[in-house]
C-alpha positions in Angstrom: 0.0 0.0 0.0 1.4 3.3 -1.0 0.0 6.7 -0.2 2.5 8.6 -2.4 0.8 11.5 -4.1 1.2 11.9 -7.8 3.9 14.5 -8.6 3.3 16.2 -11.9 6.1 15.5 -14.5 7.7 18.8 -15.5 8.7 18.7 -19.2 11.8 20.5 -20.5 9.6 22.9 -22.4 7.7 23.8 -19.2 10.9 24.2 -17.3 12.5 26.5 -19.8 9.3 28.5 -20.2 8.9 28.9 -16.4 12.5 29.9 -15.9 12.4 32.4 -18.8 9.3 34.1 -17.3 10.8 34.1 -13.7 14.0 35.6 -15.0 12.1 38.2 -16.9 10.0 39.2 -13.9 13.1 39.4 -11.8 15.0 41.6 -14.3 12.0 43.9 -14.8 11.7 44.3 -11.0 15.3 45.5 -10.9 16.9 42.2 -9.8 15.8 42.2 -6.2 17.4 39.4 -4.1 16.6 38.0 -0.7 19.1 38.3 2.1 21.4 35.3 2.6 19.9 34.5 6.0 16.4 34.4 4.5 17.5 32.2 1.7 19.1 29.7 4.1 16.0 29.8 6.4 13.6 29.1 3.5 15.8 26.3 2.1 16.4 24.5 5.3 12.9 24.9 6.9 10.6 24.8 3.8 12.4 23.1 0.9 14.6 20.4 2.4 11.8 18.8 4.5 9.3 19.0 1.6 8.5 15.7 0.0 8.7 17.4 -3.4 12.4 18.4 -2.9 14.8 16.3 -4.9 18.1 16.2 -3.1 19.9 14.5 -6.1 19.1 17.4 -8.5 18.6 20.1 -5.8 15.3 21.0 -7.4 11.6 21.0 -6.7 9.8 18.1 -8.2 6.6 20.1 -8.3 7.8 23.1 -10.4 11.2 21.8 -11.6 13.1 24.9 -10.3 16.5 24.7 -8.7 16.4 25.6 -5.0 19.4 25.7 -2.7 21.4 28.0 -0.4 23.1 29.9 -3.2 22.8 33.7 -3.2 23.2 33.7 -7.0 19.7 34.4 -8.1 19.7 33.0 -11.6 20.8 29.7 -10.2 18.4 29.6 -7.3 14.7 30.4 -7.3 14.7 31.2 -3.6 17.2 34.0 -4.1 14.9 35.8 -6.6 12.7 38.0 -4.4 10.1 38.1 -7.2 9.5 34.3 -7.0 7.6 32.1 -4.6 6.9 28.4 -3.9 4.0 27.0 -6.1 2.8 25.2 -3.0 2.8 28.5 -1.0 5.3 27.4 1.5 7.3 30.6 1.1 
């Protein structure tokens, strides 16, 4: 018996499209970034314990975005202040 929920498969097209839109929003907003302490807090308290977090790829299985402790915004969705968790965890 398995009570695993079905995680939607993110296609390459969806991933590229979402990333392009996120990057565009971030650039148009003036490239605002979260503080390092906030990034670490979100990652450790919201992403790491989440069942949708894939440690192997350091990405969210739900949206496909990379999430980690990096302060380099284009490489980490959490760092981009214009972005949020699709599951509304942050």
